[in-house]
C-alpha positions as CSV (number, residue, x, y, z in Angstrom):
1,M,0.4,-0.1,0.2
2,Q,0.8,3.1,-1.1
3,Q,0.8,6.2,1.7
4,N,0.6,10.1,-0.3
5,A,3.5,11.8,0.6
6,R,3.1,14.9,1.8
7,K,5.4,18.2,0.5
8,G,6.8,20.9,2.4
9,V,8.6,24.2,1.7
10,L,11.1,26.2,3.5
11,L,12.5,29.1,1.3
12,L,15.3,30.9,3.6
13,R,17.3,34.0,2.2
14,F,20.9,35.8,2.9
15,D,20.7,39.1,1.2
16,V,24.1,40.6,3.1
17,T,25.3,43.9,2.0
18,D,28.0,46.1,3.7
19,N,27.6,45.1,7.3
20,N,24.1,44.6,6.8
21,I,22.7,41.2,6.9
22,Q,18.7,41.2,5.8
23,T,16.8,37.3,6.0
24,T,13.4,36.3,4.3
25,M,12.0,33.3,5.2
26,K,8.9,31.7,3.2
27,T,7.2,28.4,4.6
28,E,4.2,26.2,2.9
29,N,2.6,22.8,5.3
30,V,6.4,23.0,7.8
31,T,5.7,23.5,11.4
32,P,8.0,25.9,13.2
33,Q,9.2,22.1,14.7
34,E,10.3,20.8,11.1
35,A,11.5,24.4,10.5
36,I,13.4,24.4,13.3
37,G,14.8,20.9,12.3
38,L,15.2,21.6,9.0
39,L,18.0,24.8,10.1
40,E,19.8,22.0,11.8
41,M,20.6,19.8,9.2
42,A,21.3,23.1,7.6
43,K,24.1,24.3,10.1
44,T,25.7,20.3,10.6
45,Q,25.8,20.1,6.7
46,I,27.9,23.1,6.8
47,L,29.5,22.5,9.6
48,D,30.6,18.5,8.2
49,N,31.8,21.0,4.6
50,L,33.7,22.7,6.6
51,K,35.3,20.0,9.1
52,E,36.0,18.9,4.9
53,G,38.2,21.9,4.2
54,K,35.8,22.4,1.8
55,K,35.4,26.0,0.0
56,D,31.4,25.6,-1.2
57,I,30.1,24.9,2.4
58,F,26.9,24.9,0.2
59,Q,25.4,22.2,-2.2
60,A,22.6,24.0,-4.6
61,F,20.8,21.1,-6.7
62,K,17.5,22.3,-9.7
63,K,14.7,20.6,-9.0
64,D,13.3,19.4,-12.3
65,E,10.1,22.7,-12.8
66,N,8.0,19.1,-12.4
67,E,8.6,19.4,-8.9
68,T,8.5,23.0,-8.4
69,G,5.7,24.0,-10.2
70,K,4.7,26.5,-12.4
71,K,4.9,30.6,-10.9
C-alpha cells in the first residue's frame, strides 16, 4: 500500500550587503518544529563541509520545473 507523500517547503534567503544582513523566510506545510529541524540539518552540513576543508560549504541543486511547480 502506497502512502500519500506530504510536500513541504522552507525557503530561507539572506541578503548580505556591506554590514547589513536581511533575512526572509517562507514556509508551506512545514511546522515550526520541522523548520528548526531543517535548519539544524543545514547547520550540520555546513559544519561537516568546513571540517573537510571544502571551500563551497553549501550544496545546491536545480529541481525540474515539474517538481517546483510553475510560478
